[in-house]
DSSP file (Angstrom, degrees, kcal/mol; ACC not computed):
  #  RESIDUE AA STRUCTURE BP1 BP2  ACC     N-H-->O    O-->H-N    N-H-->O    O-->H-N    TCO  KAPPA ALPHA  PHI   PSI    X-CA   Y-CA   Z-CA
    1    1 A M              0   0    0      0, 0.0     2,-0.5     0, 0.0    18,-0.2   0.000 360.0 360.0 360.0 143.0   47.4  198.7  144.4
    2    2 A V  E     -A   18   0A   0     16,-3.0    16,-2.4     2,-0.0     2,-0.5  -0.955 360.0-168.3-111.8 130.7   46.1  202.0  145.5
    3    3 A K  E     -A   17   0A   0     -2,-0.5     2,-0.4    14,-0.2    14,-0.2  -0.980   3.6-168.9-124.0 127.0   43.7  202.1  148.4
    4    4 A A  E     -A   16   0A   0     12,-2.5    12,-2.1    -2,-0.5     2,-0.4  -0.956   5.8-169.5-115.5 133.0   41.6  205.1  149.5
    5    5 A T  E     -A   15   0A   0     -2,-0.4     2,-0.8    10,-0.2    10,-0.2  -0.983  15.5-154.5-126.5 129.9   39.7  205.2  152.8
    6    6 A L  E     -A   14   0A   0      8,-3.9     8,-2.0    -2,-0.4     2,-0.7  -0.902  20.0-150.0-100.7 108.5   37.2  207.8  153.9
    7    7 A D        -     0   0    0     -2,-0.8     2,-0.5     6,-0.2     6,-0.1  -0.703  16.5-171.0 -85.7 115.6   37.3  207.6  157.7
    8    8 A R    >   -     0   0    0     -2,-0.7     3,-1.2     3,-0.3     2,-0.2  -0.916  21.2-124.4-112.9 131.7   33.9  208.5  159.1
    9    9 A K  T 3  S-     0   0    0     -2,-0.5     3,-0.1     1,-0.2    -2,-0.0  -0.499  93.1  -0.4 -69.8 136.9   33.2  209.1  162.8
   10   10 A M  T 3  S+     0   0    0     -2,-0.2     2,-0.3     1,-0.1    -1,-0.2   0.657 123.9  77.8  61.5  17.0   30.5  207.0  164.3
   11   11 A A  S <  S-     0   0    0     -3,-1.2    -3,-0.3     0, 0.0    -1,-0.1  -0.967  91.7 -82.0-148.2 162.3   29.9  205.3  160.9
   12   12 A G        -     0   0    0     -2,-0.3     2,-0.0     1,-0.1    -3,-0.0  -0.367  49.9-109.0 -66.8 142.9   31.5  202.7  158.8
   13   13 A D        -     0   0    0     -6,-0.1     2,-0.5    -2,-0.1    -6,-0.2  -0.360  23.9-138.5 -68.0 151.7   34.5  203.7  156.7
   14   14 A I  E     +A    6   0A   0     -8,-2.0    -8,-3.9    -2,-0.0     2,-0.3  -0.956  31.5 167.7-110.3 130.0   34.2  203.9  152.9
   15   15 A E  E     -A    5   0A   0     -2,-0.5     2,-0.3   -10,-0.2   -10,-0.2  -0.974  18.6-169.3-143.3 159.3   37.1  202.5  150.9
   16   16 A D  E     -A    4   0A   0    -12,-2.1   -12,-2.5    -2,-0.3     2,-0.4  -0.991   8.2-153.8-145.0 149.4   38.0  201.5  147.4
   17   17 A K  E     -A    3   0A   0     -2,-0.3     2,-0.4   -14,-0.2   -14,-0.2  -0.964   7.5-173.4-126.7 142.8   40.9  199.7  145.9
   18   18 A V  E     -A    2   0A   0    -16,-2.4   -16,-3.0    -2,-0.4     2,-0.2  -0.996  26.4-123.7-136.1 129.3   42.3  199.9  142.4
   19   19 A D        -     0   0    0     -2,-0.4    -2,-0.0   -18,-0.2   -16,-0.0  -0.539  25.3-164.7 -69.5 135.5   45.1  197.8  140.9
   20   20 A L        -     0   0    0     -2,-0.2     2,-0.1     2,-0.0    -1,-0.0  -0.921  11.1-142.9-126.1 103.4   47.9  199.9  139.7
   21   21 A P        -     0   0    0      0, 0.0     2,-0.5     0, 0.0    -2,-0.0  -0.367   5.2-145.1 -68.4 144.8   50.4  198.1  137.3
   22   22 A V        -     0   0    0     -2,-0.1     2,-0.5   109,-0.0   109,-0.4  -0.957  16.2-153.1-108.4 121.2   54.0  199.0  137.6
   23   23 A F        +     0   0    0     -2,-0.5     2,-0.3   107,-0.1   142,-0.0  -0.811  21.0 165.1-101.8 132.3   55.7  198.9  134.2
   24   24 A S        -     0   0    0     -2,-0.5   142,-2.1   145,-0.0   143,-1.3  -0.996  25.2-136.2-143.8 143.6   59.4  198.1  133.8
   25   25 A G  E     -b  167   0B   0     -2,-0.3   143,-0.3   141,-0.2     2,-0.2  -0.784  27.4-105.8-104.0 142.5   61.4  197.2  130.8
   26   26 A A  E     -b  168   0B   0    141,-3.3   143,-1.8    -2,-0.3    31,-0.0  -0.450  25.9-156.7 -64.1 129.8   64.1  194.5  130.5
   27   27 A S        -     0   0    0     -2,-0.2    -1,-0.1   141,-0.1   141,-0.1   0.717  25.5-127.8 -84.3 -22.3   67.5  196.1  130.4
   28   28 A G  S >  S+     0   0    0      2,-0.0     3,-1.1     4,-0.0    -2,-0.1   0.422  78.1 116.3  86.8  -1.8   69.4  193.3  128.7
   29   29 A T  T 3  S+     0   0    0      1,-0.3     3,-0.2     2,-0.1    -3,-0.0   0.710  79.4  42.3 -74.5 -18.5   72.0  193.4  131.4
   30   30 A S  T 3  S+     0   0    0      1,-0.1    24,-3.6   133,-0.0    25,-0.8  -0.152  83.8 105.4-115.2  38.0   71.2  189.9  132.6
   31   31 A A    <   +     0   0    0     -3,-1.1    -1,-0.1    22,-0.2    -2,-0.1   0.332  47.5 108.3-102.7   6.5   70.8  188.4  129.1
   32   32 A Q  S    S-     0   0    0     -3,-0.2    19,-0.1     1,-0.1    22,-0.0  -0.587  82.1 -93.3 -82.7 147.5   74.1  186.4  129.0
   33   33 A P        -     0   0    0      0, 0.0     2,-0.3     0, 0.0    -1,-0.1  -0.248  50.4-170.9 -57.0 145.3   73.9  182.6  129.2
   34   34 A V  E     -C   51   0C   0     17,-2.8    17,-3.1    19,-0.1     2,-0.5  -0.996  27.2-157.8-143.4 144.2   74.4  181.3  132.8
   35   35 A E  E     +C   50   0C   0     -2,-0.3     2,-0.3    15,-0.2    15,-0.2  -0.992  41.7 149.1-117.9 119.2   74.8  178.0  134.6
   36   36 A A  E     +C   49   0C   0     13,-2.3    13,-3.1    -2,-0.5     2,-0.1  -0.955   3.0  87.1-150.7 162.1   73.7  178.5  138.2
   37   37 A G        -     0   0    0     -2,-0.3     2,-0.4    11,-0.2   123,-0.1  -0.117  42.2-132.6 121.3 146.2   72.2  176.9  141.2
   38   38 A V        -     0   0    0    121,-0.4   121,-0.5    -2,-0.1    10,-0.1  -0.998  26.7-121.9-131.1 128.3   73.3  175.0  144.3
   39   39 A S        -     0   0    0     -2,-0.4   119,-0.2   119,-0.1     7,-0.0  -0.355   8.0-138.7 -67.2 143.9   71.5  171.8  145.5
   40   40 A N  S    S+     0   0    0    117,-2.2    -1,-0.1     1,-0.3   118,-0.1   0.614 106.1  40.9 -75.2 -12.5   70.0  171.8  149.0
   41   41 A E    >>  +     0   0    0      4,-0.3     4,-2.2   116,-0.3     3,-1.8  -0.583  68.0 166.1-132.5  69.1   71.4  168.2  149.2
   42   42 A P  T 34 S+     0   0    0      0, 0.0    -1,-0.1     0, 0.0    -2,-0.1   0.746  76.6  59.1 -63.6 -22.3   74.9  168.3  147.6
   43   43 A D  T 34 S+     0   0    0      1,-0.1     3,-0.1    -3,-0.1    -2,-0.0   0.712 112.3  40.8 -75.9 -18.9   75.8  164.9  149.1
   44   44 A E  T <4 S-     0   0    0     -3,-1.8    27,-3.2     1,-0.3    28,-1.4   0.887 130.9 -24.0 -91.2 -51.4   72.8  163.4  147.2
   45   45 A A  E  <  - D   0  70C   0     -4,-2.2     2,-0.5    25,-0.3    -4,-0.3  -0.969  51.4-124.5-163.6 145.0   72.9  165.1  143.8
   46   46 A D  E     - D   0  69C   0     23,-2.5    23,-2.6    -2,-0.3     2,-0.4  -0.823  27.9-168.2 -90.0 133.2   74.2  168.3  142.2
   47   47 A L  E     + D   0  68C   0     -2,-0.5     2,-0.4    21,-0.2    21,-0.2  -0.993   9.1 174.6-124.0 129.0   71.5  170.2  140.3
   48   48 A I  E     - D   0  67C   0     19,-2.1    19,-3.2    -2,-0.4     2,-0.4  -0.998  22.4-140.1-137.6 136.8   72.3  173.1  138.0
   49   49 A F  E     -CD  36  66C   0    -13,-3.1   -13,-2.3    -2,-0.4     2,-0.6  -0.808   7.5-158.6 -92.0 136.1   70.2  175.2  135.7
   50   50 A S  E     +CD  35  65C   0     15,-2.7    15,-1.9    -2,-0.4   -15,-0.2  -0.977  26.4 170.6-109.2 116.4   71.6  176.2  132.2
   51   51 A L  E     -C   34   0C   0    -17,-3.1   -17,-2.8    -2,-0.6    13,-0.1  -0.905  45.4-129.7-128.4 151.6   69.7  179.3  131.1
   52   52 A P  S    S-     0   0    0      0, 0.0     2,-0.3     0, 0.0    12,-0.1   0.580  87.9 -37.0 -75.0  -7.8   70.1  181.7  128.2
   53   53 A G        -     0   0    0    -19,-0.2   -22,-0.2   -20,-0.1   -19,-0.1  -0.964  56.6-101.6 172.5-173.8   69.9  184.6  130.8
   54   54 A R  S    S+     0   0    0    -24,-3.6   109,-3.2    -2,-0.3     2,-0.4   0.348  90.9  73.4-116.0   4.0   68.2  185.7  134.0
   55   55 A E  E     +f  163   0D   0    -25,-0.8     2,-0.3   107,-0.2   109,-0.2  -0.965  50.0 165.5-127.9 139.9   65.6  188.1  132.6
   56   56 A W  E     -f  164   0D   0    107,-2.6   109,-2.9    -2,-0.4     2,-0.4  -0.897  28.9-124.0-139.1 167.1   62.4  187.5  130.7
   57   57 A V  E >   -f  165   0D   0     -2,-0.3     3,-2.5   107,-0.2   109,-0.2  -0.909  42.1 -92.3-113.7 142.3   59.3  189.4  129.8
   58   58 A M  T 3  S+     0   0    0    107,-2.3    69,-0.2    -2,-0.4     3,-0.1  -0.219 114.6  31.9 -52.2 140.6   55.8  188.2  130.6
   59   59 A G  T 3  S+     0   0    0     66,-1.1    -1,-0.3    67,-0.4    68,-0.1   0.150  96.7 110.9  93.1 -18.1   54.3  186.1  127.9
   60   60 A E    <   -     0   0    0     -3,-2.5    65,-3.2    66,-0.1     2,-0.5  -0.264  68.6-118.2 -78.1 172.8   57.7  184.7  126.9
   61   61 A T  E     - E   0 124C   0     63,-0.3     2,-0.8    -3,-0.1    -4,-0.0  -0.966  14.7-135.8-115.7 129.4   58.8  181.1  127.4
   62   62 A I  E     - E   0 123C   0     61,-3.0    61,-2.3    -2,-0.5     2,-0.5  -0.750  25.3-172.4 -81.8 113.9   61.7  180.2  129.7
   63   63 A A  E     + E   0 122C   0     -2,-0.8     2,-0.2    59,-0.2    59,-0.2  -0.945  25.1 126.8-111.1 123.2   63.7  177.6  127.8
   64   64 A G  E     - E   0 121C   0     57,-2.2    57,-2.3    -2,-0.5     2,-0.4  -0.805  49.2-105.6-154.6-165.4   66.5  176.0  129.7
   65   65 A R  E     -DE  50 120C   0    -15,-1.9   -15,-2.7    55,-0.2     2,-0.6  -1.000  13.1-148.9-140.4 135.2   68.1  172.8  130.9
   66   66 A L  E     -DE  49 119C   0     53,-2.9    53,-2.7    -2,-0.4     2,-0.5  -0.938  18.4-158.0-104.0 118.8   68.2  171.1  134.3
   67   67 A Q  E     -DE  48 118C   0    -19,-3.2   -19,-2.1    -2,-0.6     2,-0.5  -0.863   6.2-166.2-102.0 129.4   71.4  169.2  134.8
   68   68 A I  E     +DE  47 117C   0     49,-3.4    49,-2.9    -2,-0.5   -21,-0.2  -0.962  11.6 178.9-120.0 124.8   71.4  166.4  137.4
   69   69 A S  E     -D   46   0C   0    -23,-2.6   -23,-2.5    -2,-0.5    47,-0.2  -0.852  20.5-150.4-124.1  93.6   74.6  164.7  138.7
   70   70 A P  E     -D   45   0C   0      0, 0.0    44,-1.2     0, 0.0   -25,-0.3  -0.362  16.3-173.1 -66.0 140.5   73.7  162.1  141.3
   71   71 A R  S    S+     0   0    0    -27,-3.2     2,-0.3    42,-0.2   -26,-0.2   0.590  75.0  28.1-101.6 -20.2   76.3  161.4  144.1
   72   72 A K  S    S-     0   0    0    -28,-1.4     2,-0.5    40,-0.1    -1,-0.1  -0.864  90.0 -98.4-133.3 166.7   74.4  158.4  145.5
   73   73 A E        +     0   0    0     -2,-0.3     2,-0.3    39,-0.2    39,-0.2  -0.790  60.4 135.2 -88.0 127.2   72.0  155.8  144.2
   74   74 A F  E     -G  111   0E   0     37,-1.9    37,-3.4    -2,-0.5     2,-0.4  -0.983  49.4-107.1-163.3 165.3   68.3  156.7  144.9
   75   75 A D  E     -G  110   0E   0     -2,-0.3     2,-0.4    35,-0.2    76,-0.2  -0.803  20.7-160.0-100.3 139.7   64.9  156.8  143.4
   76   76 A A  E     -G  109   0E   0     33,-2.8    33,-2.5    -2,-0.4    74,-0.2  -0.980  11.2-152.2-114.7 131.6   63.1  160.0  142.4
   77   77 A T  S    S-     0   0    0     72,-2.4    31,-0.4    -2,-0.4     2,-0.3   0.791  79.3 -15.3 -74.2 -26.8   59.3  159.8  142.0
   78   78 A E  E     -H  149   0F   0     71,-0.9    71,-2.4    29,-0.2     2,-0.4  -0.957  56.3-136.2-166.2 158.9   59.4  162.6  139.5
   79   79 A V  E     +HI 148 106F   0     27,-2.3    26,-3.2    -2,-0.3    27,-1.8  -0.988  36.5 162.0-118.9 129.1   61.6  165.4  138.2
   80   80 A R  E     -HI 147 104F   0     67,-2.2    67,-3.1    -2,-0.4     2,-0.4  -0.964  32.1-142.1-144.6 161.3   60.0  168.8  137.7
   81   81 A V  E     -HI 146 103F   0     22,-2.3    22,-2.4    -2,-0.3     2,-0.4  -0.978  21.7-161.9-121.3 138.4   60.8  172.4  137.2
   82   82 A E  E     -HI 145 102F   0     63,-2.8    63,-2.5    -2,-0.4     2,-0.7  -0.946  18.1-144.2-122.8 141.9   58.6  175.1  138.8
   83   83 A L  E     -HI 144 101F   0     18,-1.9    18,-2.1    -2,-0.4     2,-0.4  -0.936  32.3-165.7 -98.4 115.8   58.2  178.8  138.1
   84   84 A V  E     -HI 143 100F   0     59,-3.1    59,-2.5    -2,-0.7     2,-0.5  -0.887  16.4-160.4-114.4 132.4   57.6  180.3  141.6
   85   85 A R  E     -HI 142  99F   0     14,-3.0    14,-2.4    -2,-0.4     2,-0.5  -0.956  12.2-169.5-108.7 123.7   56.2  183.7  142.5
   86   86 A R  E     -HI 141  98F   0     55,-2.9    55,-2.8    -2,-0.5     2,-0.4  -0.961   3.5-173.2-119.1 121.9   57.0  184.8  146.0
   87   87 A E  E     -HI 140  97F   0     10,-3.1    10,-2.4    -2,-0.5     2,-0.4  -0.943   5.7-178.3-114.1 133.4   55.3  187.9  147.5
   88   88 A R  E     -HI 139  96F   0     51,-2.4    51,-2.2    -2,-0.4     8,-0.2  -0.997  19.7-177.9-134.6 134.8   56.4  189.3  150.9
   89   89 A V    >   -     0   0    0      6,-1.6     3,-1.5    -2,-0.4     6,-0.4  -0.849  13.9-169.1-125.2  93.1   55.1  192.2  152.9
   90   90 A P  T 3  S+     0   0    0      0, 0.0    -1,-0.1     0, 0.0    48,-0.1   0.723  76.5  67.3 -62.8 -25.4   57.3  192.2  156.0
   91   91 A R  T 3  S+     0   0    0     46,-0.5     2,-0.7     1,-0.2    47,-0.1   0.790 100.0  54.2 -68.5 -23.9   55.4  194.7  158.1
   92   92 A D  S X  S-     0   0    0     -3,-1.5     3,-2.4     3,-0.1    -3,-0.3  -0.881  92.5-136.1-109.9 100.2   52.5  192.3  158.4
   93   93 A L  T 3  S+     0   0    0     -2,-0.7    -2,-0.1     1,-0.3     3,-0.1  -0.256  90.2  22.5 -55.4 136.8   53.9  189.0  159.8
   94   94 A G  T 3  S+     0   0    0      1,-0.1     2,-1.7    -4,-0.0    -1,-0.3   0.410  84.1 124.9  86.4  -3.1   52.4  186.1  157.8
   95   95 A N    <   +     0   0    0     -3,-2.4    -6,-1.6    -6,-0.4     2,-0.4  -0.478  38.5 123.5 -89.7  66.6   51.6  188.2  154.8
   96   96 A E  E     -I   88   0F   0     -2,-1.7     2,-0.4    -8,-0.2    -8,-0.2  -0.990  38.5-171.4-127.3 135.1   53.6  186.0  152.4
   97   97 A H  E     -I   87   0F   0    -10,-2.4   -10,-3.1    -2,-0.4     2,-0.4  -0.983   3.7-170.6-129.5 138.8   52.2  184.3  149.3
   98   98 A E  E     -I   86   0F   0     -2,-0.4     2,-0.4   -12,-0.2   -12,-0.2  -0.996   1.1-174.1-130.9 130.0   53.8  181.7  147.0
   99   99 A T  E     -I   85   0F   0    -14,-2.4   -14,-3.0    -2,-0.4     2,-0.4  -0.980   8.7-164.5-122.8 133.9   52.4  180.6  143.7
  100  100 A S  E     -I   84   0F   0     -2,-0.4   -16,-0.2   -16,-0.2    -2,-0.0  -0.956  15.1-165.8-125.2 139.0   54.0  177.8  141.8
  101  101 A M  E     -I   83   0F   0    -18,-2.1   -18,-1.9    -2,-0.4     2,-0.2  -0.885  24.0-160.9-119.9  96.4   53.6  176.7  138.2
  102  102 A P  E     -I   82   0F   0      0, 0.0     2,-0.4     0, 0.0   -20,-0.2  -0.471  13.7-166.9 -84.5 149.4   55.1  173.1  137.8
  103  103 A V  E     -I   81   0F   0    -22,-2.4   -22,-2.3    -2,-0.2     2,-0.4  -0.976  20.4-136.1-131.6 117.8   56.2  171.4  134.7
  104  104 A K  E     +I   80   0F   0     -2,-0.4   -24,-0.3   -24,-0.2     3,-0.1  -0.599  23.7 176.6 -77.3 128.8   56.9  167.7  135.0
  105  105 A L  E     +     0   0F   0    -26,-3.2     2,-0.3    -2,-0.4   -25,-0.2   0.716  65.3   2.6-100.9 -29.0   60.1  166.6  133.2
  106  106 A S  E     -I   79   0F   0    -27,-1.8   -27,-2.3    13,-0.1    -1,-0.4  -0.989  62.3-128.8-159.3 145.9   60.2  162.9  134.1
  107  107 A D  S    S-     0   0    0     -2,-0.3   -29,-0.2     1,-0.2   -31,-0.1  -0.071  70.3 -34.6 -77.5-169.3   58.3  160.3  135.9
  108  108 A G  S    S+     0   0    0    -31,-0.4     2,-0.3   -30,-0.1   -31,-0.2  -0.167  71.7 170.6 -52.3 138.8   59.9  158.1  138.5
  109  109 A T  E     -G   76   0E   0    -33,-2.5   -33,-2.8    -3,-0.1     2,-0.5  -0.994  34.9-121.6-151.0 150.3   63.5  157.2  137.8
  110  110 A R  E     -G   75   0E   0     -2,-0.3     2,-0.4   -35,-0.2   -35,-0.2  -0.850  28.8-153.2 -94.8 127.1   66.4  155.5  139.5
  111  111 A L  E     -G   74   0E   0    -37,-3.4   -37,-1.9    -2,-0.5     5,-0.1  -0.840  10.4-168.4-103.8 137.2   69.5  157.8  139.7
  112  112 A M    >   -     0   0    0     -2,-0.4     3,-2.0   -39,-0.2   -39,-0.2  -0.932  32.2 -95.7-124.4 145.7   73.0  156.3  139.9
  113  113 A P  T 3  S+     0   0    0      0, 0.0   -42,-0.2     0, 0.0     3,-0.1  -0.336 112.2  21.2 -57.9 139.7   76.3  158.0  140.7
  114  114 A G  T 3  S+     0   0    0    -44,-1.2     2,-1.2     1,-0.2   -43,-0.1   0.301  92.0 117.1  83.4  -8.5   78.2  159.1  137.6
  115  115 A Q    <   -     0   0    0     -3,-2.0     2,-0.4   -45,-0.2    -3,-0.2  -0.761  51.5-163.4 -93.1  93.8   74.9  159.0  135.5
  116  116 A N        -     0   0    0     -2,-1.2     2,-0.4   -47,-0.2   -47,-0.2  -0.651   3.9-164.8 -82.7 131.7   74.6  162.6  134.5
  117  117 A I  E     -E   68   0C   0    -49,-2.9   -49,-3.4    -2,-0.4     2,-0.5  -0.938   9.3-168.2-119.4 138.0   71.2  163.6  133.2
  118  118 A S  E     -E   67   0C   0     -2,-0.4     2,-0.5   -51,-0.2   -51,-0.2  -0.977   8.9-171.7-128.0 117.2   70.3  166.7  131.3
  119  119 A L  E     -E   66   0C   0    -53,-2.7   -53,-2.9    -2,-0.5     2,-0.2  -0.937  14.2-141.8-115.9 124.7   66.6  167.6  130.8
  120  120 A L  E     -E   65   0C   0     -2,-0.5     2,-0.3   -55,-0.2   -55,-0.2  -0.538  24.0-176.0 -77.7 146.2   65.3  170.3  128.6
  121  121 A F  E     -E   64   0C   0    -57,-2.3   -57,-2.2    -2,-0.2     2,-0.4  -0.988  19.5-162.5-143.3 155.2   62.3  172.4  129.8
  122  122 A N  E     -E   63   0C   0     -2,-0.3   -59,-0.2   -59,-0.2   -61,-0.0  -0.982  10.1-178.2-135.4 122.1   60.0  175.1  128.6
  123  123 A I  E     -E   62   0C   0    -61,-2.3   -61,-3.0    -2,-0.4     2,-0.3  -0.963  19.4-141.7-123.5 113.7   57.9  177.1  131.0
  124  124 A P  E     -E   61   0C   0      0, 0.0   -63,-0.3     0, 0.0   -64,-0.1  -0.549  14.3-133.5 -73.6 136.4   55.6  179.8  129.6
  125  125 A I        -     0   0    0    -65,-3.2   -66,-1.1    -2,-0.3     4,-0.1  -0.804  27.3-126.0 -87.8 120.1   55.3  182.9  131.7
  126  126 A P        -     0   0    0      0, 0.0   -67,-0.4     0, 0.0     3,-0.2  -0.180  27.8-109.0 -63.9 160.7   51.7  183.8  132.0
  127  127 A S  S    S+     0   0    0      1,-0.3     2,-0.1   -69,-0.2    -2,-0.0  -0.991  92.9  30.9-139.5 131.7   50.5  187.3  131.0
  128  128 A P  S    S+     0   0    0      0, 0.0    -1,-0.3     0, 0.0    38,-0.0   0.510  81.2 140.8 -86.7 147.8   49.6  189.5  132.7
  129  129 A V        -     0   0    0     -3,-0.2     2,-0.1    -2,-0.1   -71,-0.1  -0.954  56.5 -91.2-138.1 158.6   51.6  188.8  135.9
  130  130 A P        -     0   0    0      0, 0.0     2,-0.1     0, 0.0     3,-0.1  -0.467  43.1-121.8 -71.2 144.5   53.3  191.3  138.2
  131  131 A A        -     0   0    0   -109,-0.4    34,-0.2    -2,-0.1     2,-0.1  -0.362  37.8 -83.2 -77.7 162.2   56.9  192.1  137.4
  132  132 A T        +     0   0    0     32,-2.6     2,-0.3    -2,-0.1     9,-0.2  -0.442  63.4 158.2 -62.4 136.1   59.8  191.6  139.8
  133  133 A F  E     -J  140   0F   0      7,-1.8     7,-2.7    -2,-0.1     2,-0.3  -0.990  28.3-161.1-156.9 161.6   60.1  194.4  142.3
  134  134 A S  E     +J  139   0F   0     -2,-0.3     2,-0.2     5,-0.2     5,-0.2  -0.960  16.8 163.9-147.2 127.7   61.5  195.4  145.7
  135  135 A T        -     0   0    0      3,-3.2    -2,-0.0    -2,-0.3     3,-0.0  -0.760  54.5 -96.1-128.5 177.9   60.6  198.3  147.9
  136  136 A S  S    S+     0   0    0     -2,-0.2     3,-0.1     1,-0.2    -1,-0.0   0.718 125.1  39.7 -68.4 -19.4   61.1  199.1  151.6
  137  137 A N  S    S+     0   0    0      1,-0.2   -46,-0.5   -47,-0.1     2,-0.3   0.638 124.5   2.9-105.4 -17.6   57.6  197.7  152.3
  138  138 A S        -     0   0    0    -49,-0.2    -3,-3.2   -48,-0.1     2,-0.3  -0.994  52.3-152.8-163.3 161.7   57.3  194.7  150.0
  139  139 A T  E     -HJ  88 134F   0    -51,-2.2   -51,-2.4    -2,-0.3     2,-0.4  -0.984   3.3-163.1-139.8 152.1   59.0  192.4  147.5
  140  140 A L  E     -HJ  87 133F   0     -7,-2.7    -7,-1.8    -2,-0.3     2,-0.3  -0.951  20.7-179.7-134.3 114.9   57.9  190.2  144.6
  141  141 A D  E     -H   86   0F   0    -55,-2.8   -55,-2.9    -2,-0.4     2,-0.4  -0.851  18.5-148.7-115.8 150.8   60.5  187.7  143.5
  142  142 A W  E     -HK  85 162F   0     20,-0.8    20,-2.4    -2,-0.3     2,-0.4  -0.962  20.3-176.1-115.9 136.9   60.4  185.0  140.7
  143  143 A V  E     -HK  84 161F   0    -59,-2.5   -59,-3.1    -2,-0.4     2,-0.5  -0.993  23.5-141.5-135.8 137.8   62.4  181.8  141.2
  144  144 A L  E     -HK  83 160F   0     16,-2.9    16,-2.4    -2,-0.4     2,-0.5  -0.873  26.3-166.1 -92.2 132.1   63.0  178.8  139.0
  145  145 A K  E     -HK  82 159F   0    -63,-2.5   -63,-2.8    -2,-0.5     2,-0.4  -0.978  10.9-160.1-127.2 121.0   63.0  175.7  141.2
  146  146 A G  E     -HK  81 158F   0     12,-2.7    12,-1.9    -2,-0.5     2,-0.4  -0.852  17.7-166.4 -97.6 133.6   64.3  172.3  140.1
  147  147 A V  E     -HK  80 157F   0    -67,-3.1   -67,-2.2    -2,-0.4     2,-0.8  -0.977  26.1-167.2-131.1 127.2   62.9  169.4  142.1
  148  148 A L  E     -HK  79 156F   0      8,-3.0     8,-1.9    -2,-0.4   -69,-0.2  -0.916  31.7-148.9-100.0  99.2   63.9  165.7  142.5
  149  149 A A  E     -H   78   0F   0    -71,-2.4   -72,-2.4    -2,-0.8   -71,-0.9  -0.504  16.7-169.1 -74.8 136.4   60.7  164.5  144.3
  150  150 A R    >   -     0   0    0      3,-0.4     3,-0.8   -74,-0.2     2,-0.4  -0.974  22.2-119.2-132.1 142.3   61.4  161.6  146.7
  151  151 A R  T 3  S-     0   0    0     -2,-0.4   -76,-0.1   -76,-0.2     3,-0.1  -0.637  94.9  -6.4 -80.8 131.1   59.1  159.3  148.6
  152  152 A L  T 3  S+     0   0    0     -2,-0.4     2,-0.3     1,-0.2    -1,-0.2   0.683 121.8  85.2  59.5  21.6   59.4  159.4  152.4
  153  153 A R  S <  S-     0   0    0     -3,-0.8    -3,-0.4     3,-0.0     2,-0.2  -0.957  90.6 -87.7-143.4 160.7   62.5  161.8  152.1
  154  154 A K        -     0   0    0     -2,-0.3    -3,-0.1     1,-0.1     2,-0.0  -0.497  53.1-108.7 -67.4 136.5   63.1  165.5  151.8
  155  155 A D        -     0   0    0     -2,-0.2     2,-0.6    -5,-0.1    -6,-0.2  -0.322  23.6-125.1 -63.6 148.3   63.1  166.6  148.1
  156  156 A T  E     +K  148   0F   0     -8,-1.9    -8,-3.0    -3,-0.1     2,-0.3  -0.877  43.2 175.1 -94.7 124.4   66.4  167.5  146.5
  157  157 A I  E     -K  147   0F   0     -2,-0.6  -117,-2.2   -10,-0.2     2,-0.3  -0.876  28.9-161.8-132.5 160.6   66.0  171.0  145.1
  158  158 A V  E     -K  146   0F   0    -12,-1.9   -12,-2.7    -2,-0.3     2,-0.4  -0.991  14.4-165.1-135.3 141.0   67.8  173.8  143.4
  159  159 A E  E     -K  145   0F   0   -121,-0.5  -121,-0.4    -2,-0.3     2,-0.4  -0.978   7.4-177.9-129.1 142.7   66.5  177.4  143.2
  160  160 A E  E     -K  144   0F   0    -16,-2.4   -16,-2.9    -2,-0.4     2,-0.2  -0.974  24.5-128.9-140.4 124.7   67.6  180.3  141.0
  161  161 A K  E     -K  143   0F   0     -2,-0.4     2,-0.3   -18,-0.2   -18,-0.2  -0.481  29.3-177.5 -70.9 138.8   66.2  183.8  141.1
  162  162 A I  E     -K  142   0F   0    -20,-2.4   -20,-0.8    -2,-0.2     2,-0.5  -0.844  22.1-123.7-127.7 168.9   65.2  185.3  137.8
  163  163 A I  E     -f   55   0D   0   -109,-3.2  -107,-2.6    -2,-0.3     2,-0.5  -0.963  18.0-164.5-118.5 128.8   63.8  188.7  136.8
  164  164 A I  E     -f   56   0D   0     -2,-0.5   -32,-2.6  -109,-0.2  -107,-0.2  -0.960  11.0-173.0-115.9 128.4   60.5  189.1  135.0
  165  165 A Y  E     -f   57   0D   0   -109,-2.9  -107,-2.3    -2,-0.5  -140,-0.2  -0.611  33.3-121.8-110.7 169.6   59.7  192.4  133.3
  166  166 A N  S    S-     0   0    0   -142,-2.1     2,-0.3    -2,-0.2  -141,-0.2   0.776  86.3 -25.0 -80.5 -29.2   56.6  193.9  131.6
  167  167 A G  E    S-b   25   0B   0   -143,-1.3  -141,-3.3  -111,-0.1     2,-0.4  -0.937  73.7 -78.0-166.3-177.5   58.4  194.5  128.3
  168  168 A R  E     -b   26   0B   0   -143,-0.3     2,-0.2    -2,-0.3  -141,-0.1  -0.789  40.5-120.2 -99.6 141.1   61.7  195.1  126.5
  169  169 A Q              0   0    0   -143,-1.8  -143,-0.0    -2,-0.4    -1,-0.0  -0.521 360.0 360.0 -73.8 148.9   63.4  198.5  126.5
  170  170 A R              0   0    0     -2,-0.2    -1,-0.1  -145,-0.0  -143,-0.0   0.393 360.0 360.0-114.0 360.0   63.9  199.9  123.1
């Protein structure tokens, strides 16, 4: 965004803002298949994403697999994957925004040790959305988040950073 302010003495300032899109093309350098992620509760369950790569373009669909390997017996109220957008502007404390787009993969289920589960998911990337970027003043990150939701307990999650671009380089 570009913001212009006319500072007037003894009168109210006049200002205007205009959104300024930043265009970047996917390089293809992060397009190899990957299995990644570390569970926040490794004693409870291992969670791993299997993805065709780490970069996508707005409007595409992220197709992947969430692999669950329980270490203990417990109930999950649901299993979901979320596409999360995190914006941070560190110079203004508290100026952090997070937007999540969840996709439910399974209703409540009992998980048992040795019972490995593999769930396919498809998450469409909305368009238009801001592309991944990082400057000295702000960042915008995209994260895939796998969640084993649990009643009266902390959720077991896995997160993996991904990169979203405006288009493909030619």
